[in-house]
N, C-alpha and C positions, 0 to 999 in steps of 0.2 A: 245878679246871675256872672259872677268872675268865669272867668273861660281862662283856662292854663292850655298855657301855650309851650310845644315842646317844637324848636329848633330843627329841622332837617339835616344839618347833621351833626344829632346828640341821640339822629335815628339810624343810619348809615352804618351799613352793615350789624346791624343788631340781629341775633340769633330770631329765630321766625318761630315758634313752636304753639301748638294745641292746648288750649283750656287740658287736656291728657297731659297733657306733657311730648306727645310727638313731634320731634323736628323735622320744620318744613325746608330752612333754607335762610336765607340770611336779607337783609334788606341791603339795595341793590340800589335805588332810585324811587322814587314818587311820581302819580297822575295826580294831575289838577283840574280841573276847572277855571282855565285864567278869566274868565267875565264875573267872573263869585267868587274863587280861587275855594269851593268845592274842595277837598281832599276826596279823589276816589278808588288808589286804583296801588299798591307796594306791588313796586319790583323785584320779584323776585331772582337773584344770585343763586348756584353751588345747591341747586334744589336737591332734596335729596330724594329715595328713590320712593319715599311714601306718598310725597307729591301726586305717583301715577293711578294714582287710588285716589284721586279728585276731578271733579269734573273742574277742572280751573281753568280760565278766560286763560289767554296767550296771546301777545304784542306779533306785532310783522315780523319778529326773529327769531320768534321761535321761547320770550321768556318768557314764566311764570308770571300771574297778577292776578291780585288775594286784594278781593271787594275792598276799602280804606271802612265800611264798617263790620266789616268782621273781627276789628282788630275791638280786645276786651278790653286790653290794660297795654299797659308802655314802662316798664324798670331799667332791667339787663336785661329784658326776654322782653318780643313783641308778642306777647301773647293774643291769639286769633280762637272763637268758635269753627270749630269745623264744622257742626252744625250749621254756617252760613254760608261757607263752603262747599258744599254738596247739595 
């Protein structure tokens, strides 16, 4: 099985939207497990007011986190499943 690799610099700054088209913000950073390299969360910058309706985890500096397992696709946008965020 071949794994598609996407470098961080191609994700950084991309708009994050739900599959329904609701904008959530932009990718600021990624958190990951250092031992295994497993990706854990996307850190959101410039979050939209819509994110207040979601039960998202926050960093100690109040930045929103989107679980990496909520990502459906990466292209011009990072598309996430809203059902995985609630």
